[in-house]
C-alpha positions as CSV (number, residue, x, y, z in Angstrom):
1,X,11.1,-2.9,12.3
2,X,7.9,-4.7,11.5
3,X,7.9,-8.4,11.1
4,X,5.9,-10.7,8.9
5,X,2.7,-11.9,10.5
6,X,0.6,-15.0,10.1
7,X,-1.6,-12.8,7.9
8,X,-0.5,-12.1,4.4
9,X,1.4,-8.8,5.1
10,X,4.2,-8.5,2.5
11,X,7.2,-6.3,2.9
12,X,8.1,-4.3,-0.2
13,X,10.6,-1.8,1.5
14,X,11.6,-1.2,5.1
15,X,8.8,1.4,5.3
16,X,6.1,0.0,2.9
17,X,4.1,-3.2,3.2
18,X,1.2,-4.4,1.1
19,X,-1.6,-6.9,1.9
20,X,-4.8,-8.4,0.6
21,X,-7.9,-7.4,2.5
22,X,-7.4,-7.1,6.2
23,X,-10.1,-7.1,8.8
24,X,-10.9,-5.0,11.9
25,X,-9.8,-8.0,14.0
26,X,-6.3,-7.7,12.5
27,X,-5.5,-4.2,13.8
28,X,-4.0,-5.1,17.1
29,X,-1.7,-7.6,15.5
30,X,-0.7,-5.1,12.8
31,X,0.1,-2.5,15.4
32,X,2.1,-5.0,17.5
33,X,4.2,-5.7,14.3
34,X,5.3,-2.0,14.2
35,X,3.1,-0.6,11.5
36,X,2.2,3.1,12.1
37,X,-0.4,3.8,9.4
38,X,-2.9,1.7,7.5
39,X,-3.6,2.9,4.0
40,X,-6.9,1.7,2.6
41,X,-6.7,1.5,-1.2
42,X,-9.9,-0.6,-1.5
43,X,-13.1,1.3,-2.5
44,X,-16.1,0.7,-0.1
45,X,-18.2,-0.6,-3.0
46,X,-16.0,-3.7,-3.1
47,X,-16.5,-4.8,0.5
48,X,-19.3,-5.4,3.0
49,X,-20.1,-2.8,5.6
50,X,-18.0,-4.6,8.2
51,X,-14.9,-3.9,6.1
52,X,-15.7,-0.4,4.7
53,X,-13.5,2.5,5.5
54,X,-15.4,3.8,8.5
55,X,-15.4,0.4,10.3
56,X,-11.7,-0.2,9.4
57,X,-10.8,3.3,10.6
58,X,-12.5,2.8,14.0
59,X,-10.7,-0.5,14.5
60,X,-7.3,1.0,13.4
61,X,-7.6,4.0,15.7
62,X,-8.7,1.8,18.6
63,X,-5.4,-0.1,18.1
64,X,-3.4,3.1,18.0
65,X,-2.8,3.1,14.3
66,X,-3.1,6.0,11.9
67,X,-5.6,5.4,9.1
68,X,-5.7,7.0,5.7
69,X,-8.0,6.3,2.7
70,X,-7.1,6.5,-1.0
71,X,-9.4,4.3,-2.9
72,X,-7.8,2.9,-6.1
73,X,-9.1,1.1,-9.1
74,X,-7.1,0.5,-12.2
75,X,-9.1,3.2,-13.9
76,X,-8.4,5.8,-11.2
77,X,-4.6,5.4,-11.1
78,X,-4.1,8.8,-12.5
79,X,-0.9,10.8,-11.8
80,X,-2.7,13.0,-9.3
81,X,-4.1,10.0,-7.4
82,X,-0.8,8.2,-7.4
83,X,0.9,11.3,-6.1
84,X,-1.7,11.6,-3.3
85,X,-1.3,7.9,-2.5
86,X,2.5,8.3,-2.4
87,X,2.2,11.4,-0.1
88,X,0.2,9.4,2.4
89,X,3.0,6.8,2.5
90,X,5.8,9.3,2.5
91,X,4.4,11.5,5.2
92,X,4.1,8.8,7.8
93,X,6.8,8.6,10.5
94,X,6.9,4.9,10.4
95,X,6.0,1.9,8.3
96,X,2.8,1.9,6.3
97,X,0.6,-1.1,5.4
98,X,-1.5,-0.5,2.3
99,X,-4.2,-3.0,1.4
100,X,-6.7,-3.7,-1.3
101,X,-8.3,-7.0,-2.5
102,X,-5.0,-8.8,-3.2
103,X,-2.3,-6.1,-2.5
104,X,-1.6,-5.8,-6.2
105,X,-3.2,-2.4,-6.7
106,X,-1.4,-1.1,-3.6
107,X,1.9,-2.4,-4.9
108,X,1.3,-1.0,-8.4
109,X,0.5,2.4,-7.0
110,X,3.6,2.3,-4.8
111,X,5.7,1.3,-7.9
112,X,4.3,4.0,-10.1
113,X,5.5,6.6,-7.5
114,X,8.7,4.8,-6.6
115,X,9.9,4.7,-10.2
116,X,10.6,8.4,-9.9
117,X,12.9,7.8,-6.9
118,X,14.6,4.4,-7.4
119,X,16.0,2.5,-10.4
120,X,13.2,0.6,-12.1
121,X,14.9,-2.7,-11.7
122,X,15.0,-2.2,-8.0
123,X,11.3,-1.3,-7.9
124,X,10.4,-4.5,-9.8
125,X,12.7,-6.5,-7.5
126,X,11.3,-5.1,-4.3
127,X,7.7,-5.9,-5.5
128,X,8.8,-9.4,-6.5
129,X,10.4,-9.9,-3.1
130,X,7.0,-9.2,-1.7
131,X,5.3,-11.6,-4.1
132,X,4.1,-9.2,-6.7
133,X,5.2,-9.6,-10.3
134,X,5.3,-6.2,-11.9
135,X,7.5,-7.1,-14.8
136,X,4.7,-6.3,-17.3
137,X,4.8,-2.7,-16.0
138,X,8.5,-2.3,-16.8
139,X,7.9,-0.1,-19.9
140,X,5.5,2.2,-18.0
141,X,7.9,2.4,-15.0
142,X,10.8,3.2,-17.3
143,X,8.8,6.0,-19.0
144,X,7.8,7.4,-15.6
145,X,11.4,7.3,-14.4
146,X,12.4,9.6,-17.3
147,X,9.8,12.3,-16.5
148,X,11.2,15.5,-15.2
149,X,10.8,15.9,-11.4
């Protein structure tokens, strides 16, 4: 099981972690912590070339990590994008670390999908345990939880 690192990697569930921006230099440490896949939720337009997807993917793969990209902005968190993001998490045979600027977008995207599978109070509590306050999303999460599967 992955363990917390000196970097700001926050456990949300046993198989999902969120973090603020990580760097190529962090990949060996992340791999050593037991993470299997890095999920980049940060659009390239937000970061310098050294932290854009191509550079991050090279560093992740050099460390033996899988790397997936699903850029998110608050405007692009549509049901299809959330489903695709969730599929990238769910399909991994091991823990996933998703990152964005602060980890909030990654956690919100996780929560929007998780509300269909877990009680909303547990989703909010898991996010809070990781340091992300999603209480303001409760009405949205409740509405999602009631949608037909």
